[in-house]
PLY file of the C-alpha trace (Angstrom):
ply
format ascii 1.0
element vertex 249
property float x
property float y
property float z
element edge 248
property int vertex1
property int vertex2
end_header
-67.50 6.44 24.60
-64.63 5.19 22.24
-62.14 7.89 20.85
-60.65 7.83 17.50
-56.87 8.33 17.37
-55.61 11.28 15.64
-59.09 12.06 14.10
-58.33 15.88 14.76
-54.62 15.77 14.09
-53.59 19.07 12.55
-57.03 20.60 13.66
-57.23 23.44 16.17
-60.25 24.31 18.08
-61.69 26.91 20.21
-64.42 25.87 22.68
-66.72 28.17 24.90
-67.89 26.99 28.24
-64.89 24.88 28.38
-64.06 25.06 32.13
-66.69 22.30 33.00
-69.47 19.99 31.79
-70.02 19.52 28.15
-67.37 22.06 26.96
-64.63 20.41 28.95
-65.63 16.98 27.95
-65.42 17.95 24.28
-62.13 19.87 24.74
-60.98 16.52 26.45
-61.76 14.27 23.57
-60.50 16.49 20.65
-56.93 16.67 22.59
-57.11 12.88 23.01
-57.85 12.69 19.22
-54.89 14.76 18.35
-56.25 18.19 18.07
-54.82 21.66 19.91
-57.57 23.55 22.09
-58.08 26.89 23.08
-60.61 26.98 26.25
-62.79 29.95 26.57
-64.91 30.58 30.00
-66.12 33.18 32.62
-64.84 31.24 35.55
-61.18 31.94 35.43
-60.33 29.59 38.17
-61.95 26.73 36.79
-60.70 27.41 33.49
-56.94 27.31 34.70
-57.89 24.26 36.51
-59.15 22.61 33.14
-56.36 23.95 31.09
-53.81 22.05 33.34
-55.93 19.14 33.58
-56.50 18.39 29.76
-53.35 20.16 28.38
-55.04 22.91 26.42
-52.51 25.31 24.65
-54.17 28.43 25.68
-57.30 29.71 27.84
-59.06 32.90 27.82
-61.32 34.02 30.70
-64.08 36.19 29.34
-67.68 36.81 29.23
-69.19 35.89 25.82
-72.04 38.51 26.01
-69.50 40.89 25.66
-68.57 41.46 21.80
-65.52 43.47 22.56
-64.12 40.71 24.79
-65.18 38.12 22.13
-63.23 39.72 19.44
-60.18 40.38 21.43
-60.12 36.81 22.53
-60.53 35.44 19.09
-57.42 37.68 17.93
-55.49 36.23 20.87
-56.55 32.64 20.47
-55.90 32.76 16.50
-52.22 34.22 17.28
-51.56 31.11 19.67
-53.17 28.57 17.08
-52.05 30.03 14.02
-55.21 29.09 12.58
-58.67 27.93 13.72
-60.78 24.94 12.05
-63.36 24.35 14.61
-65.51 26.39 16.91
-67.68 24.77 19.50
-70.17 27.23 21.24
-71.09 25.69 24.49
-71.25 28.55 26.86
-74.74 28.83 28.31
-76.81 29.35 31.57
-80.37 28.21 32.52
-81.78 31.53 34.00
-84.43 31.59 36.31
-87.39 29.11 36.89
-90.64 31.01 36.72
-93.78 31.71 34.77
-93.75 34.33 32.13
-95.67 36.92 34.20
-93.22 36.51 37.23
-89.90 36.34 35.16
-87.44 38.70 35.92
-86.66 41.30 33.17
-82.78 41.16 34.22
-82.81 37.34 34.29
-84.65 37.23 30.67
-81.85 39.64 29.41
-79.02 37.78 30.84
-80.21 34.18 29.56
-80.47 35.92 25.89
-77.40 37.68 26.11
-75.19 34.70 26.91
-77.00 31.87 25.44
-77.85 33.42 22.10
-76.05 36.78 21.52
-72.76 35.06 23.08
-73.01 32.61 20.05
-73.58 35.47 17.34
-70.43 37.08 18.94
-68.44 34.23 18.62
-69.45 33.25 15.18
-69.16 36.86 13.78
-65.65 37.10 15.14
-64.40 33.63 14.00
-66.05 33.15 10.62
-63.66 35.36 8.70
-60.85 33.12 10.24
-62.43 29.82 8.95
-63.13 31.54 5.60
-59.50 32.20 5.21
-58.72 28.57 5.52
-61.53 27.39 3.33
-62.33 24.99 5.90
-64.36 24.94 9.07
-66.84 23.36 11.61
-69.15 25.07 13.92
-70.97 23.54 16.24
-73.74 25.27 18.48
-75.11 23.75 21.60
-78.92 24.43 21.53
-81.27 22.02 23.34
-84.43 20.34 22.97
-86.15 23.05 25.03
-85.46 25.25 21.40
-87.87 22.77 19.72
-90.58 21.99 22.18
-90.31 24.71 24.82
-90.17 24.05 28.66
-92.72 25.51 31.22
-91.31 28.21 33.70
-87.96 28.11 31.32
-89.36 30.57 28.81
-85.93 32.57 28.32
-84.01 29.36 28.03
-86.46 28.11 25.43
-86.34 31.11 23.60
-82.76 31.45 23.73
-82.02 27.83 22.31
-84.82 28.31 19.55
-82.68 31.34 18.48
-79.53 29.29 18.52
-81.12 27.02 16.20
-82.44 29.60 13.95
-78.87 31.46 13.66
-77.43 27.99 12.83
-79.67 27.35 10.26
-79.29 30.78 8.81
-75.51 30.85 9.22
-75.21 27.21 7.53
-77.02 28.25 4.52
-74.77 31.10 4.28
-71.32 29.13 4.25
-72.82 26.28 2.43
-70.36 26.60 -0.44
-67.64 27.89 1.39
-66.26 24.76 3.05
-67.57 25.53 6.62
-70.22 23.12 8.04
-72.49 24.76 10.73
-74.61 22.79 12.81
-76.30 22.70 16.25
-76.85 19.81 18.98
-80.27 19.52 20.53
-79.67 17.55 23.82
-82.25 16.67 26.51
-80.99 16.99 30.20
-77.80 15.44 30.95
-75.93 15.28 34.05
-73.82 18.36 34.01
-72.71 21.19 36.59
-75.52 23.29 34.99
-78.07 21.37 36.77
-76.98 23.07 39.89
-78.70 26.05 38.57
-82.33 24.41 38.57
-84.76 23.44 41.33
-85.31 19.47 41.49
-88.87 19.98 40.54
-87.63 21.11 36.82
-85.20 18.39 36.53
-87.81 16.13 37.46
-90.13 17.37 34.86
-87.67 17.14 32.09
-86.60 13.66 32.89
-90.11 12.78 32.71
-90.38 14.02 29.25
-87.42 11.54 27.98
-88.95 8.27 26.77
-85.67 6.48 27.69
-86.47 7.41 31.26
-83.14 8.71 32.03
-80.92 11.85 31.95
-78.33 11.83 29.19
-74.67 11.26 29.90
-72.30 14.32 28.76
-70.01 11.97 26.93
-72.84 10.83 24.63
-73.24 14.76 23.57
-69.75 15.12 23.39
-69.35 11.95 20.97
-71.64 13.61 18.72
-70.27 17.04 19.05
-66.89 15.57 18.10
-68.32 14.04 14.95
-70.02 17.10 14.02
-66.72 18.88 14.34
-65.00 16.37 12.17
-64.16 16.18 8.59
-66.70 13.11 8.62
-69.60 15.58 8.75
-69.30 16.91 5.28
-72.78 16.92 4.00
-75.14 18.09 6.64
-75.15 21.76 7.38
-77.68 24.10 8.58
-79.23 21.34 10.64
-79.60 19.97 14.40
-78.28 16.63 15.72
-80.55 15.29 18.43
-79.64 13.66 21.52
-82.57 13.62 23.57
-83.54 9.83 24.41
-86.35 9.93 22.26
-87.95 13.28 23.28
-87.71 15.25 19.82
-87.53 13.19 16.81
-87.44 16.49 14.32
0 1
1 2
2 3
3 4
4 5
5 6
6 7
7 8
8 9
9 10
10 11
11 12
12 13
13 14
14 15
15 16
16 17
17 18
18 19
19 20
20 21
21 22
22 23
23 24
24 25
25 26
26 27
27 28
28 29
29 30
30 31
31 32
32 33
33 34
34 35
35 36
36 37
37 38
38 39
39 40
40 41
41 42
42 43
43 44
44 45
45 46
46 47
47 48
48 49
49 50
50 51
51 52
52 53
53 54
54 55
55 56
56 57
57 58
58 59
59 60
60 61
61 62
62 63
63 64
64 65
65 66
66 67
67 68
68 69
69 70
70 71
71 72
72 73
73 74
74 75
75 76
76 77
77 78
78 79
79 80
80 81
81 82
82 83
83 84
84 85
85 86
86 87
87 88
88 89
89 90
90 91
91 92
92 93
93 94
94 95
95 96
96 97
97 98
98 99
99 100
100 101
101 102
102 103
103 104
104 105
105 106
106 107
107 108
108 109
109 110
110 111
111 112
112 113
113 114
114 115
115 116
116 117
117 118
118 119
119 120
120 121
121 122
122 123
123 124
124 125
125 126
126 127
127 128
128 129
129 130
130 131
131 132
132 133
133 134
134 135
135 136
136 137
137 138
138 139
139 140
140 141
141 142
142 143
143 144
144 145
145 146
146 147
147 148
148 149
149 150
150 151
151 152
152 153
153 154
154 155
155 156
156 157
157 158
158 159
159 160
160 161
161 162
162 163
163 164
164 165
165 166
166 167
167 168
168 169
169 170
170 171
171 172
172 173
173 174
174 175
175 176
176 177
177 178
178 179
179 180
180 181
181 182
182 183
183 184
184 185
185 186
186 187
187 188
188 189
189 190
190 191
191 192
192 193
193 194
194 195
195 196
196 197
197 198
198 199
199 200
200 201
201 202
202 203
203 204
204 205
205 206
206 207
207 208
208 209
209 210
210 211
211 212
212 213
213 214
214 215
215 216
216 217
217 218
218 219
219 220
220 221
221 222
222 223
223 224
224 225
225 226
226 227
227 228
228 229
229 230
230 231
231 232
232 233
233 234
234 235
235 236
236 237
237 238
238 239
239 240
240 241
241 242
242 243
243 244
244 245
245 246
246 247
247 248
């Protein structure tokens, strides 16, 4: 994908789930395009490697499901950056693959806690800083599963539907405040998160994509970077689709 020189010059971003996959690719691209980035992730070792690789200004190892940890990370990150313009919430897990009647309770709670509550905690902690600037872009990573639901992935599907609802609500709350809030709804793309799934589930999700292939992480990263830029100025409380034709609403 083509980078846009200096598109993010003077802009500062916090990206969650940034040690690998989509979060790392977005961070790399924002830095390439002139921005400064702080990385958040649960995996401290991978986080340190990612920071060194792409030249992020700071990194925080934390669990986004912990509101106190998120609040502390927000304070520390703002102190490093001076101000925050962009929040990309990419942290997430797939959770167990099982029908509802067999779905483990602890697995359900963990998926909701990270995928949905984690985004709420991050937005709650950082929205005040964006409002202080009078400018901001929030991008929440949802999924086509949040629109259609995937069988044997009830927690993941429910959490991503919740992300879409949260995004719509927050976007409308901030619509006159200079802060744009949108979600991206990718279909399955090549990413380390696929390591959490059985091949049968991956094959099912591929079969649902009219283009007949998985996405490329750079395709979703390109869309997110548009959503996180000044160019995205008249769309808020909405979803951007990168699903190879699977969802068209």
